N, CA, C and O atoms as a GROMACS GRO file, in nm:
protein
  596
    1MET      N    1   0.666   1.473   2.022
    1MET     CA    2   0.620   1.342   2.048
    1MET      C    3   0.709   1.257   1.937
    1MET      O    4   0.714   1.292   1.819
    2ASN      N    5   0.771   1.152   1.984
    2ASN     CA    6   0.849   1.057   1.898
    2ASN      C    7   0.754   0.959   1.824
    2ASN      O    8   0.660   0.906   1.882
    3ASP      N    9   0.781   0.939   1.705
    3ASP     CA   10   0.693   0.832   1.637
    3ASP      C   11   0.778   0.706   1.640
    3ASP      O   12   0.901   0.711   1.634
    4PRO      N   13   0.704   0.580   1.652
    4PRO     CA   14   0.757   0.472   1.649
    4PRO      C   15   0.846   0.444   1.522
    4PRO      O   16   0.825   0.505   1.417
    5PRO      N   17   0.945   0.351   1.536
    5PRO     CA   18   1.036   0.348   1.401
    5PRO      C   19   0.954   0.296   1.266
    5PRO      O   20   0.998   0.317   1.153
    6THR      N   21   0.831   0.227   1.291
    6THR     CA   22   0.778   0.178   1.177
    6THR      C   23   0.630   0.268   1.144
    6THR      O   24   0.531   0.222   1.087
    7SER      N   25   0.643   0.383   1.187
    7SER     CA   26   0.526   0.499   1.156
    7SER      C   27   0.540   0.530   1.018
    7SER      O   28   0.631   0.492   0.944
    8ARG      N   29   0.429   0.613   0.988
    8ARG     CA   30   0.425   0.657   0.848
    8ARG      C   31   0.541   0.750   0.823
    8ARG      O   32   0.574   0.827   0.913
    9PRO      N   33   0.605   0.747   0.707
    9PRO     CA   34   0.726   0.836   0.672
    9PRO      C   35   0.659   0.970   0.606
    9PRO      O   36   0.552   0.966   0.544
   10ARG      N   37   0.729   1.077   0.626
   10ARG     CA   38   0.695   1.194   0.563
   10ARG      C   39   0.714   1.202   0.408
   10ARG      O   40   0.806   1.132   0.363
   11LEU      N   41   0.644   1.272   0.322
   11LEU     CA   42   0.668   1.268   0.196
   11LEU      C   43   0.717   1.406   0.151
   11LEU      O   44   0.656   1.510   0.177
   12ARG      N   45   0.823   1.400   0.088
   12ARG     CA   46   0.869   1.533   0.052
   12ARG      C   47   0.864   1.542  -0.097
   12ARG      O   48   0.848   1.436  -0.158
   13PHE      N   49   0.877   1.662  -0.171
   13PHE     CA   50   0.858   1.676  -0.311
   13PHE      C   51   0.971   1.601  -0.380
   13PHE      O   52   0.947   1.550  -0.490
   14ASP      N   53   1.088   1.589  -0.328
   14ASP     CA   54   1.204   1.534  -0.392
   14ASP      C   55   1.207   1.377  -0.368
   14ASP      O   56   1.293   1.308  -0.422
   15ASP      N   57   1.108   1.322  -0.285
   15ASP     CA   58   1.133   1.186  -0.248
   15ASP      C   59   1.090   1.086  -0.351
   15ASP      O   60   0.991   1.109  -0.421
   16VAL      N   61   1.161   0.973  -0.364
   16VAL     CA   62   1.112   0.875  -0.427
   16VAL      C   63   1.010   0.811  -0.359
   16VAL      O   64   1.029   0.775  -0.243
   17PHE      N   65   0.866   0.783  -0.434
   17PHE     CA   66   0.761   0.724  -0.372
   17PHE      C   67   0.781   0.581  -0.366
   17PHE      O   68   0.795   0.511  -0.466
   18ASP      N   69   0.783   0.538  -0.250
   18ASP     CA   70   0.812   0.398  -0.212
   18ASP      C   71   0.705   0.320  -0.186
   18ASP      O   72   0.630   0.361  -0.098
   19ILE      N   73   0.673   0.197  -0.249
   19ILE     CA   74   0.563   0.110  -0.233
   19ILE      C   75   0.607  -0.026  -0.179
   19ILE      O   76   0.717  -0.072  -0.211
   20VAL      N   77   0.533  -0.084  -0.107
   20VAL     CA   78   0.558  -0.227  -0.072
   20VAL      C   79   0.434  -0.303  -0.122
   20VAL      O   80   0.320  -0.273  -0.089
   21ALA      N   81   0.465  -0.400  -0.201
   21ALA     CA   82   0.347  -0.483  -0.260
   21ALA      C   83   0.348  -0.618  -0.191
   21ALA      O   84   0.457  -0.674  -0.180
   22ILE      N   85   0.236  -0.679  -0.142
   22ILE     CA   86   0.240  -0.803  -0.090
   22ILE      C   87   0.119  -0.890  -0.160
   22ILE      O   88  -0.001  -0.863  -0.150
   23ASP      N   89   0.172  -0.994  -0.230
   23ASP     CA   90   0.073  -1.065  -0.308
   23ASP      C   91   0.130  -1.214  -0.329
   23ASP      O   92   0.248  -1.228  -0.360
   24ASP      N   93   0.056  -1.313  -0.314
   24ASP     CA   94   0.115  -1.454  -0.327
   24ASP      C   95   0.124  -1.484  -0.481
   24ASP      O   96   0.166  -1.593  -0.518
   25SER      N   97   0.091  -1.401  -0.560
   25SER     CA   98   0.100  -1.438  -0.704
   25SER      C   99   0.214  -1.354  -0.765
   25SER      O  100   0.201  -1.232  -0.777
   26PHE      N  101   0.348  -1.429  -0.810
   26PHE     CA  102   0.448  -1.360  -0.863
   26PHE      C  103   0.417  -1.285  -1.006
   26PHE      O  104   0.465  -1.177  -1.039
   27VAL      N  105   0.344  -1.348  -1.070
   27VAL     CA  106   0.302  -1.259  -1.198
   27VAL      C  107   0.212  -1.142  -1.169
   27VAL      O  108   0.225  -1.039  -1.236
   28ASP      N  109   0.117  -1.152  -1.067
   28ASP     CA  110   0.053  -1.021  -1.033
   28ASP      C  111   0.148  -0.912  -0.984
   28ASP      O  112   0.140  -0.798  -1.029
   29LEU      N  113   0.236  -0.947  -0.894
   29LEU     CA  114   0.354  -0.851  -0.848
   29LEU      C  115   0.407  -0.796  -0.964
   29LEU      O  116   0.392  -0.675  -0.982
   30ARG      N  117   0.477  -0.874  -1.061
   30ARG     CA  118   0.548  -0.815  -1.168
   30ARG      C  119   0.451  -0.728  -1.244
   30ARG      O  120   0.495  -0.615  -1.267
   31VAL      N  121   0.331  -0.753  -1.286
   31VAL     CA  122   0.248  -0.677  -1.353
   31VAL      C  123   0.222  -0.531  -1.296
   31VAL      O  124   0.224  -0.430  -1.366
   32LEU      N  125   0.196  -0.535  -1.157
   32LEU     CA  126   0.173  -0.419  -1.086
   32LEU      C  127   0.300  -0.340  -1.082
   32LEU      O  128   0.292  -0.218  -1.094
   33GLU      N  129   0.436  -0.407  -1.064
   33GLU     CA  130   0.563  -0.325  -1.048
   33GLU      C  131   0.580  -0.260  -1.195
   33GLU      O  132   0.623  -0.145  -1.202
   34SER      N  133   0.548  -0.330  -1.314
   34SER     CA  134   0.564  -0.264  -1.440
   34SER      C  135   0.480  -0.142  -1.467
   34SER      O  136   0.515  -0.050  -1.540
   35LEU      N  137   0.353  -0.149  -1.393
   35LEU     CA  138   0.260  -0.033  -1.418
   35LEU      C  139   0.320   0.088  -1.333
   35LEU      O  140   0.320   0.204  -1.375
   36VAL      N  141   0.371   0.049  -1.210
   36VAL     CA  142   0.420   0.146  -1.126
   36VAL      C  143   0.545   0.204  -1.199
   36VAL      O  144   0.554   0.326  -1.199
   37LEU      N  145   0.630   0.140  -1.253
   37LEU     CA  146   0.760   0.192  -1.302
   37LEU      C  147   0.726   0.271  -1.424
   37LEU      O  148   0.781   0.380  -1.441
   38ARG      N  149   0.633   0.221  -1.516
   38ARG     CA  150   0.603   0.294  -1.636
   38ARG      C  151   0.550   0.427  -1.601
   38ARG      O  152   0.591   0.523  -1.665
   39ALA      N  153   0.455   0.447  -1.500
   39ALA     CA  154   0.383   0.546  -1.473
   39ALA      C  155   0.485   0.654  -1.402
   39ALA      O  156   0.476   0.773  -1.434
   40PHE      N  157   0.584   0.610  -1.303
   40PHE     CA  158   0.656   0.697  -1.222
   40PHE      C  159   0.806   0.694  -1.212
   40PHE      O  160   0.870   0.769  -1.138
   41ARG      N  161   0.863   0.597  -1.296
   41ARG     CA  162   1.008   0.588  -1.299
   41ARG      C  163   1.061   0.704  -1.333
   41ARG      O  164   1.001   0.761  -1.424
   42PRO      N  165   1.178   0.772  -1.279
   42PRO     CA  166   1.251   0.712  -1.158
   42PRO      C  167   1.209   0.761  -1.020
   42PRO      O  168   1.280   0.748  -0.920
   43ARG      N  169   1.079   0.821  -1.022
   43ARG     CA  170   1.035   0.901  -0.899
   43ARG      C  171   0.952   0.778  -0.811
   43ARG      O  172   0.892   0.819  -0.712
   44ALA      N  173   0.945   0.656  -0.837
   44ALA     CA  174   0.889   0.546  -0.769
   44ALA      C  175   0.964   0.431  -0.772
   44ALA      O  176   1.037   0.404  -0.867
   45ARG      N  177   0.950   0.343  -0.651
   45ARG     CA  178   1.022   0.218  -0.668
   45ARG      C  179   0.913   0.129  -0.588
   45ARG      O  180   0.833   0.188  -0.516
   46MET      N  181   0.908  -0.007  -0.598
   46MET     CA  182   0.827  -0.103  -0.552
   46MET      C  183   0.911  -0.207  -0.499
   46MET      O  184   1.003  -0.253  -0.566
   47ARG      N  185   0.883  -0.248  -0.376
   47ARG     CA  186   0.946  -0.358  -0.323
   47ARG      C  187   0.855  -0.467  -0.318
   47ARG      O  188   0.753  -0.442  -0.254
   48ALA      N  189   0.862  -0.580  -0.367
   48ALA     CA  190   0.761  -0.684  -0.398
   48ALA      C  191   0.790  -0.812  -0.287
   48ALA      O  192   0.904  -0.848  -0.256
   49PHE      N  193   0.685  -0.865  -0.242
   49PHE     CA  194   0.699  -0.978  -0.132
   49PHE      C  195   0.589  -1.075  -0.163
   49PHE      O  196   0.480  -1.024  -0.190
   50LEU      N  197   0.597  -1.203  -0.165
   50LEU     CA  198   0.511  -1.313  -0.181
   50LEU      C  199   0.422  -1.328  -0.062
   50LEU      O  200   0.314  -1.384  -0.076
   51ASP      N  201   0.463  -1.279   0.057
   51ASP     CA  202   0.393  -1.297   0.190
   51ASP      C  203   0.424  -1.200   0.283
   51ASP      O  204   0.528  -1.135   0.271
   52LEU      N  205   0.344  -1.181   0.378
   52LEU     CA  206   0.368  -1.086   0.491
   52LEU      C  207   0.485  -1.102   0.572
   52LEU      O  208   0.554  -1.007   0.611
   53ALA      N  209   0.509  -1.234   0.600
   53ALA     CA  210   0.634  -1.262   0.671
   53ALA      C  211   0.758  -1.222   0.613
   53ALA      O  212   0.843  -1.164   0.680
   54SER      N  213   0.775  -1.249   0.494
   54SER     CA  214   0.896  -1.190   0.416
   54SER      C  215   0.906  -1.028   0.390
   54SER      O  216   1.005  -0.968   0.349
   55ALA      N  217   0.796  -0.982   0.419
   55ALA     CA  218   0.788  -0.823   0.411
   55ALA      C  219   0.815  -0.758   0.536
   55ALA      O  220   0.856  -0.642   0.541
   56ARG      N  221   0.795  -0.827   0.635
   56ARG     CA  222   0.814  -0.762   0.787
   56ARG      C  223   0.948  -0.680   0.790
   56ARG      O  224   0.954  -0.557   0.802
   57PRO      N  225   1.044  -0.759   0.778
   57PRO     CA  226   1.177  -0.684   0.790
   57PRO      C  227   1.193  -0.551   0.709
   57PRO      O  228   1.238  -0.449   0.761
   58SER      N  229   1.156  -0.558   0.588
   58SER     CA  230   1.166  -0.453   0.508
   58SER      C  231   1.078  -0.344   0.540
   58SER      O  232   1.118  -0.229   0.523
   59LEU      N  233   0.956  -0.370   0.587
   59LEU     CA  234   0.860  -0.270   0.637
   59LEU      C  235   0.916  -0.200   0.777
   59LEU      O  236   0.896  -0.081   0.800
   60ALA      N  237   0.983  -0.281   0.860
   60ALA     CA  238   1.034  -0.231   0.974
   60ALA      C  239   1.159  -0.153   0.956
   60ALA      O  240   1.188  -0.073   1.045
   61ALA      N  241   1.234  -0.165   0.859
   61ALA     CA  242   1.358  -0.097   0.831
   61ALA      C  243   1.330   0.028   0.755
   61ALA      O  244   1.394   0.130   0.778
   62LEU      N  245   1.240   0.023   0.668
   62LEU     CA  246   1.207   0.158   0.594
   62LEU      C  247   1.062   0.148   0.546
   62LEU      O  248   1.026   0.092   0.443
   63PRO      N  249   0.974   0.218   0.646
   63PRO     CA  250   0.826   0.224   0.629
   63PRO      C  251   0.813   0.287   0.486
   63PRO      O  252   0.873   0.390   0.455
   64PRO      N  253   0.717   0.208   0.388
   64PRO     CA  254   0.695   0.289   0.272
   64PRO      C  255   0.577   0.393   0.272
   64PRO      O  256   0.510   0.418   0.372
   65HIS      N  257   0.562   0.443   0.164
   65HIS     CA  258   0.465   0.554   0.148
   65HIS      C  259   0.329   0.503   0.140
   65HIS      O  260   0.230   0.561   0.183
   66LEU      N  261   0.333   0.371   0.073
   66LEU     CA  262   0.189   0.294   0.036
   66LEU      C  263   0.248   0.157   0.038
   66LEU      O  264   0.354   0.118  -0.010
   67VAL      N  265   0.141   0.083   0.115
   67VAL     CA  266   0.144  -0.071   0.104
   67VAL      C  267   0.025  -0.126   0.012
   67VAL      O  268  -0.089  -0.080   0.025
   68ILE      N  269   0.050  -0.210  -0.066
   68ILE     CA  270  -0.078  -0.269  -0.157
   68ILE      C  271  -0.065  -0.422  -0.115
   68ILE      O  272   0.041  -0.484  -0.115
   69ILE      N  273  -0.183  -0.473  -0.080
   69ILE     CA  274  -0.191  -0.623  -0.036
   69ILE      C  275  -0.296  -0.680  -0.122
   69ILE      O  276  -0.382  -0.614  -0.181
   70ASP      N  277  -0.283  -0.803  -0.125
   70ASP     CA  278  -0.378  -0.895  -0.205
   70ASP      C  279  -0.495  -0.907  -0.095
   70ASP      O  280  -0.475  -0.907   0.026
   71ASP      N  281  -0.617  -0.918  -0.158
   71ASP     CA  282  -0.725  -0.927  -0.072
   71ASP      C  283  -0.729  -1.084  -0.003
   71ASP      O  284  -0.782  -1.107   0.105
   72GLN      N  285  -0.674  -1.171  -0.074
   72GLN     CA  286  -0.666  -1.312  -0.022
   72GLN      C  287  -0.541  -1.381  -0.054
   72GLN      O  288  -0.510  -1.414  -0.168
   73MET      N  289  -0.461  -1.405   0.062
   73MET     CA  290  -0.335  -1.473   0.051
   73MET      C  291  -0.335  -1.606   0.128
   73MET      O  292  -0.320  -1.611   0.250
   74GLY      N  293  -0.352  -1.705   0.054
   74GLY     CA  294  -0.379  -1.833   0.138
   74GLY      C  295  -0.486  -1.818   0.217
   74GLY      O  296  -0.592  -1.788   0.162
   75THR      N  297  -0.484  -1.835   0.371
   75THR     CA  298  -0.584  -1.836   0.454
   75THR      C  299  -0.623  -1.677   0.519
   75THR      O  300  -0.722  -1.644   0.583
   76LEU      N  301  -0.505  -1.597   0.476
   76LEU     CA  302  -0.518  -1.455   0.520
   76LEU      C  303  -0.594  -1.369   0.431
   76LEU      O  304  -0.562  -1.353   0.313
   77ARG      N  305  -0.697  -1.311   0.486
   77ARG     CA  306  -0.777  -1.196   0.419
   77ARG      C  307  -0.716  -1.079   0.421
   77ARG      O  308  -0.619  -1.066   0.496
   78ALA      N  309  -0.753  -0.982   0.349
   78ALA     CA  310  -0.698  -0.829   0.357
   78ALA      C  311  -0.712  -0.774   0.509
   78ALA      O  312  -0.624  -0.709   0.566
   79GLU      N  313  -0.837  -0.811   0.565
   79GLU     CA  314  -0.832  -0.735   0.704
   79GLU      C  315  -0.746  -0.802   0.800
   79GLU      O  316  -0.702  -0.734   0.893
   80ASP      N  317  -0.714  -0.929   0.792
   80ASP     CA  318  -0.604  -0.985   0.865
   80ASP      C  319  -0.467  -0.933   0.858
   80ASP      O  320  -0.393  -0.912   0.954
   81THR      N  321  -0.439  -0.913   0.722
   81THR     CA  322  -0.306  -0.861   0.690
   81THR      C  323  -0.306  -0.706   0.741
   81THR      O  324  -0.213  -0.663   0.809
   82LEU      N  325  -0.411  -0.630   0.705
   82LEU     CA  326  -0.417  -0.481   0.761
   82LEU      C  327  -0.403  -0.468   0.918
   82LEU      O  328  -0.342  -0.374   0.967
   83ALA      N  329  -0.463  -0.567   0.994
   83ALA     CA  330  -0.465  -0.560   1.137
   83ALA      C  331  -0.305  -0.592   1.174
   83ALA      O  332  -0.253  -0.537   1.272
   84GLU      N  333  -0.242  -0.669   1.103
   84GLU     CA  334  -0.104  -0.709   1.135
   84GLU      C  335  -0.021  -0.588   1.110
   84GLU      O  336   0.066  -0.549   1.188
   85LEU      N  337  -0.056  -0.526   0.988
   85LEU     CA  338   0.030  -0.415   0.955
   85LEU      C  339   0.023  -0.296   1.060
   85LEU      O  340   0.123  -0.233   1.094
   86ARG      N  341  -0.107  -0.272   1.107
   86ARG     CA  342  -0.135  -0.165   1.206
   86ARG      C  343  -0.064  -0.207   1.342
   86ARG      O  344  -0.007  -0.124   1.413
   87GLY      N  345  -0.071  -0.340   1.372
   87GLY     CA  346  -0.029  -0.372   1.498
   87GLY      C  347   0.127  -0.370   1.505
   87GLY      O  348   0.189  -0.366   1.611
   88SER      N  349   0.186  -0.372   1.379
   88SER     CA  350   0.344  -0.362   1.375
   88SER      C  351   0.390  -0.220   1.382
   88SER      O  352   0.509  -0.195   1.403
   89GLY      N  353   0.284  -0.110   1.363
   89GLY     CA  354   0.309   0.011   1.374
   89GLY      C  355   0.311   0.098   1.254
   89GLY      O  356   0.326   0.220   1.255
   90TYR      N  357   0.293   0.016   1.141
   90TYR     CA  358   0.280   0.095   1.022
   90TYR      C  359   0.130   0.178   1.005
   90TYR      O  360   0.025   0.113   1.000
   91LEU      N  361   0.130   0.309   1.000
   91LEU     CA  362   0.040   0.384   0.987
   91LEU      C  363  -0.009   0.441   0.859
   91LEU      O  364  -0.113   0.507   0.850
   92GLY      N  365   0.067   0.413   0.764
   92GLY     CA  366   0.051   0.462   0.609
   92GLY      C  367  -0.078   0.407   0.548
   92GLY      O  368  -0.158   0.329   0.600
   93PRO      N  369  -0.081   0.463   0.426
   93PRO     CA  370  -0.198   0.421   0.364
   93PRO      C  371  -0.184   0.273   0.310
   93PRO      O  372  -0.073   0.233   0.276
   94VAL      N  373  -0.291   0.193   0.301
   94VAL     CA  374  -0.276   0.061   0.252
   94VAL      C  375  -0.408   0.050   0.151
   94VAL      O  376  -0.518   0.094   0.184
   95ALA      N  377  -0.381  -0.013   0.025
   95ALA     CA  378  -0.459  -0.033  -0.073
   95ALA      C  379  -0.475  -0.188  -0.091
   95ALA      O  380  -0.381  -0.264  -0.068
   96VAL      N  381  -0.602  -0.234  -0.136
   96VAL     CA  382  -0.628  -0.385  -0.154
   96VAL      C  383  -0.634  -0.410  -0.296
   96VAL      O  384  -0.701  -0.332  -0.364
   97ILE      N  385  -0.576  -0.508  -0.350
   97ILE     CA  386  -0.611  -0.554  -0.484
   97ILE      C  387  -0.673  -0.684  -0.460
   97ILE      O  388  -0.642  -0.750  -0.360
   98SER      N  389  -0.764  -0.728  -0.550
   98SER     CA  390  -0.848  -0.838  -0.574
   98SER      C  391  -0.852  -0.904  -0.690
   98SER      O  392  -0.863  -0.843  -0.797
   99GLY      N  393  -0.844  -1.046  -0.684
   99GLY     CA  394  -0.854  -1.113  -0.822
   99GLY      C  395  -1.005  -1.148  -0.833
   99GLY      O  396  -1.043  -1.190  -0.942
  100GLY      N  397  -1.087  -1.138  -0.741
  100GLY     CA  398  -1.222  -1.203  -0.764
  100GLY      C  399  -1.317  -1.146  -0.652
  100GLY      O  400  -1.397  -1.218  -0.592
  101GLY      N  401  -1.302  -1.006  -0.629
  101GLY     CA  402  -1.392  -0.979  -0.505
  101GLY      C  403  -1.534  -0.986  -0.527
  101GLY      O  404  -1.582  -0.981  -0.640
  102LEU      N  405  -1.600  -0.997  -0.424
  102LEU     CA  406  -1.734  -1.027  -0.390
  102LEU      C  407  -1.795  -0.884  -0.387
  102LEU      O  408  -1.733  -0.788  -0.342
  103PRO      N  409  -1.929  -0.876  -0.442
  103PRO     CA  410  -1.998  -0.761  -0.435
  103PRO      C  411  -2.003  -0.705  -0.267
  103PRO      O  412  -2.031  -0.774  -0.169
  104GLY      N  413  -1.973  -0.583  -0.268
  104GLY     CA  414  -1.972  -0.512  -0.122
  104GLY      C  415  -1.838  -0.529  -0.064
  104GLY      O  416  -1.807  -0.463   0.035
  105ARG      N  417  -1.750  -0.618  -0.120
  105ARG     CA  418  -1.617  -0.637  -0.048
  105ARG      C  419  -1.536  -0.493  -0.036
  105ARG      O  420  -1.490  -0.459   0.072
  106GLY      N  421  -1.523  -0.420  -0.142
  106GLY     CA  422  -1.464  -0.298  -0.130
  106GLY      C  423  -1.503  -0.195  -0.042
  106GLY      O  424  -1.423  -0.120   0.016
  107ALA      N  425  -1.643  -0.191  -0.031
  107ALA     CA  426  -1.699  -0.103   0.081
  107ALA      C  427  -1.661  -0.149   0.209
  107ALA      O  428  -1.623  -0.070   0.295
  108GLU      N  429  -1.669  -0.271   0.228
  108GLU     CA  430  -1.631  -0.346   0.365
  108GLU      C  431  -1.492  -0.302   0.398
  108GLU      O  432  -1.468  -0.258   0.511
  109LEU      N  433  -1.407  -0.310   0.314
  109LEU     CA  434  -1.263  -0.305   0.344
  109LEU      C  435  -1.237  -0.145   0.363
  109LEU      O  436  -1.155  -0.107   0.447
  110LEU      N  437  -1.307  -0.055   0.285
  110LEU     CA  438  -1.298   0.102   0.294
  110LEU      C  439  -1.337   0.134   0.430
  110LEU      O  440  -1.271   0.216   0.494
  111GLN      N  441  -1.453   0.069   0.488
  111GLN     CA  442  -1.489   0.109   0.638
  111GLN      C  443  -1.394   0.061   0.726
  111GLN      O  444  -1.398   0.108   0.840
  112LYS      N  445  -1.303  -0.027   0.698
  112LYS     CA  446  -1.195  -0.078   0.779
  112LYS      C  447  -1.075  -0.004   0.774
  112LYS      O  448  -0.982  -0.031   0.849
  113GLY      N  449  -1.068   0.095   0.685
  113GLY     CA  450  -0.964   0.191   0.684
  113GLY      C  451  -0.859   0.175   0.575
  113GLY      O  452  -0.750   0.231   0.582
  114VAL      N  453  -0.898   0.092   0.467
  114VAL     CA  454  -0.804   0.086   0.346
  114VAL      C  455  -0.821   0.207   0.255
  114VAL      O  456  -0.932   0.259   0.246
  115LEU      N  457  -0.727   0.248   0.195
  115LEU     CA  458  -0.745   0.367   0.101
  115LEU      C  459  -0.826   0.340  -0.030
  115LEU      O  460  -0.906   0.419  -0.079
  116ALA      N  461  -0.793   0.222  -0.078
  116ALA     CA  462  -0.852   0.181  -0.209
  116ALA      C  463  -0.880   0.053  -0.220
  116ALA      O  464  -0.813  -0.021  -0.148
  117TYR      N  465  -0.962   0.002  -0.292
  117TYR     CA  466  -0.981  -0.132  -0.332
  117TYR      C  467  -1.005  -0.152  -0.489
  117TYR      O  468  -1.099  -0.099  -0.548
  118LEU      N  469  -0.911  -0.233  -0.550
  118LEU     CA  470  -0.902  -0.240  -0.684
  118LEU      C  471  -0.908  -0.373  -0.727
  118LEU      O  472  -0.852  -0.459  -0.658
  119ALA      N  473  -0.976  -0.410  -0.846
  119ALA     CA  474  -0.984  -0.542  -0.912
  119ALA      C  475  -0.854  -0.557  -0.992
  119ALA      O  476  -0.812  -0.471  -1.070
  120LYS      N  477  -0.800  -0.661  -0.970
  120LYS     CA  478  -0.667  -0.685  -1.050
  120LYS      C  479  -0.696  -0.688  -1.194
  120LYS      O  480  -0.605  -0.650  -1.268
  121ASP      N  481  -0.809  -0.727  -1.251
  121ASP     CA  482  -0.856  -0.712  -1.390
  121ASP      C  483  -0.851  -0.574  -1.437
  121ASP      O  484  -0.825  -0.550  -1.555
  122ASP      N  485  -0.877  -0.467  -1.341
  122ASP     CA  486  -0.893  -0.315  -1.377
  122ASP      C  487  -0.764  -0.243  -1.367
  122ASP      O  488  -0.755  -0.124  -1.399
  123LEU      N  489  -0.652  -0.321  -1.317
  123LEU     CA  490  -0.534  -0.247  -1.297
  123LEU      C  491  -0.476  -0.208  -1.438
  123LEU      O  492  -0.464  -0.291  -1.528
  124ASN      N  493  -0.439  -0.068  -1.451
  124ASN     CA  494  -0.384  -0.014  -1.567
  124ASN      C  495  -0.312   0.109  -1.526
  124ASN      O  496  -0.311   0.150  -1.410
  125ILE      N  497  -0.250   0.170  -1.630
  125ILE     CA  498  -0.174   0.284  -1.588
  125ILE      C  499  -0.246   0.394  -1.529
  125ILE      O  500  -0.182   0.468  -1.454
  126THR      N  501  -0.366   0.416  -1.551
  126THR     CA  502  -0.450   0.514  -1.526
  126THR      C  503  -0.492   0.489  -1.361
  126THR      O  504  -0.501   0.581  -1.280
  127SER      N  505  -0.516   0.350  -1.331
  127SER     CA  506  -0.569   0.325  -1.200
  127SER      C  507  -0.454   0.331  -1.106
  127SER      O  508  -0.473   0.376  -0.993
  128VAL      N  509  -0.331   0.287  -1.146
  128VAL     CA  510  -0.210   0.306  -1.065
  128VAL      C  511  -0.156   0.454  -1.046
  128VAL      O  512  -0.091   0.483  -0.946
  129ILE      N  513  -0.184   0.540  -1.140
  129ILE     CA  514  -0.154   0.692  -1.116
  129ILE      C  515  -0.264   0.733  -1.022
  129ILE      O  516  -0.228   0.806  -0.929
  130THR      N  517  -0.387   0.702  -1.028
  130THR     CA  518  -0.487   0.754  -0.949
  130THR      C  519  -0.456   0.701  -0.796
  130THR      O  520  -0.463   0.780  -0.702
  131LEU      N  521  -0.426   0.586  -0.781
  131LEU     CA  522  -0.389   0.525  -0.649
  131LEU      C  523  -0.280   0.592  -0.590
  131LEU      O  524  -0.286   0.631  -0.473
  132ILE      N  525  -0.178   0.610  -0.664
  132ILE     CA  526  -0.042   0.693  -0.601
  132ILE      C  527  -0.097   0.827  -0.555
  132ILE      O  528  -0.080   0.872  -0.442
  133ASP      N  529  -0.162   0.884  -0.651
  133ASP     CA  530  -0.204   1.031  -0.616
  133ASP      C  531  -0.296   1.032  -0.497
  133ASP      O  532  -0.285   1.127  -0.420
  134GLN      N  533  -0.389   0.937  -0.471
  134GLN     CA  534  -0.465   0.935  -0.348
  134GLN      C  535  -0.368   0.901  -0.240
  134GLN      O  536  -0.391   0.963  -0.136
  135ALA      N  537  -0.273   0.827  -0.237
  135ALA     CA  538  -0.186   0.796  -0.132
  135ALA      C  539  -0.090   0.931  -0.097
  135ALA      O  540  -0.069   0.961   0.020
  136MET      N  541  -0.043   0.994  -0.189
  136MET     CA  542   0.030   1.127  -0.181
  136MET      C  543  -0.063   1.222  -0.110
  136MET      O  544  -0.019   1.285  -0.014
  137LYS      N  545  -0.178   1.236  -0.145
  137LYS     CA  546  -0.279   1.324  -0.079
  137LYS      C  547  -0.291   1.286   0.057
  137LYS      O  548  -0.273   1.370   0.146
  138HIS      N  549  -0.321   1.164   0.084
  138HIS     CA  550  -0.331   1.110   0.220
  138HIS      C  551  -0.225   1.132   0.309
  138HIS      O  552  -0.244   1.167   0.426
  139LEU      N  553  -0.090   1.110   0.250
  139LEU     CA  554   0.013   1.145   0.337
  139LEU      C  555   0.027   1.298   0.364
  139LEU      O  556   0.062   1.341   0.474
  140SER      N  557   0.000   1.376   0.262
  140SER     CA  558   0.011   1.525   0.276
  140SER      C  559  -0.075   1.573   0.375
  140SER      O  560  -0.028   1.654   0.455
  141LEU      N  561  -0.206   1.534   0.386
  141LEU     CA  562  -0.307   1.564   0.478
  141LEU      C  563  -0.260   1.523   0.625
  141LEU      O  564  -0.278   1.594   0.724
  142TRP      N  565  -0.198   1.400   0.624
  142TRP     CA  566  -0.166   1.339   0.764
  142TRP      C  567  -0.042   1.442   0.810
  142TRP      O  568  -0.043   1.490   0.923
  143SER      N  569   0.053   1.469   0.724
  143SER     CA  570   0.160   1.543   0.770
  143SER      C  571   0.118   1.705   0.813
  143SER      O  572   0.167   1.767   0.907
  144ALA      N  573   0.034   1.747   0.736
  144ALA     CA  574  -0.012   1.883   0.771
  144ALA      C  575  -0.089   1.882   0.904
  144ALA      O  576  -0.077   1.975   0.983
  145ASN      N  577  -0.166   1.780   0.927
  145ASN     CA  578  -0.254   1.772   1.066
  145ASN      C  579  -0.142   1.753   1.176
  145ASN      O  580  -0.144   1.813   1.284
  146ARG      N  581  -0.036   1.658   1.136
  146ARG     CA  582   0.066   1.647   1.242
  146ARG      C  583   0.143   1.750   1.282
  146ARG      O  584   0.181   1.763   1.399
  147ASP      N  585   0.177   1.846   1.169
  147ASP     CA  586   0.248   1.977   1.193
  147ASP      C  587   0.166   2.074   1.271
  147ASP      O  588   0.223   2.156   1.342
  148ASP      N  589   0.028   2.070   1.262
  148ASP     CA  590  -0.064   2.163   1.330
  148ASP      C  591  -0.059   2.136   1.501
  148ASP      O  592  -0.093   2.217   1.586
  149ARG      N  593  -0.014   2.018   1.520
  149ARG     CA  594  -0.015   1.985   1.670
  149ARG      C  595   0.096   2.070   1.751
  149ARG      O  596   0.108   2.056   1.873
   0.00000   0.00000   0.00000
């Protein structure tokens, strides 16, 4: 069975872990990028975009191992962005970061299929390492299940 071109990539031991982050705050993107690079350089890279429209060509050309999206970007909420990502064929893990989440919001998004929900105020090197570890495990399980077919 052939995968669509924007499907989830396989993760091999020697791969650079590729992340796409989409957030309408330039500062928040830079903070996230610095945490990712501090934790994993040179084994990780992050492509940053201020909106989903500018991220689409990059997502289609090279599907990342993880997509991190802001919970609220203008009028788009995370579930809207998630639906667009899935509709475009991206099957990989998606995490949501939020600048001011409401109680129960994380559980709501987890039920809709996101890998993790993190408050921006709680982002630190440990939370980024944990998030990437979760994504790697998710990809490994997906690959193992796919190989069993």
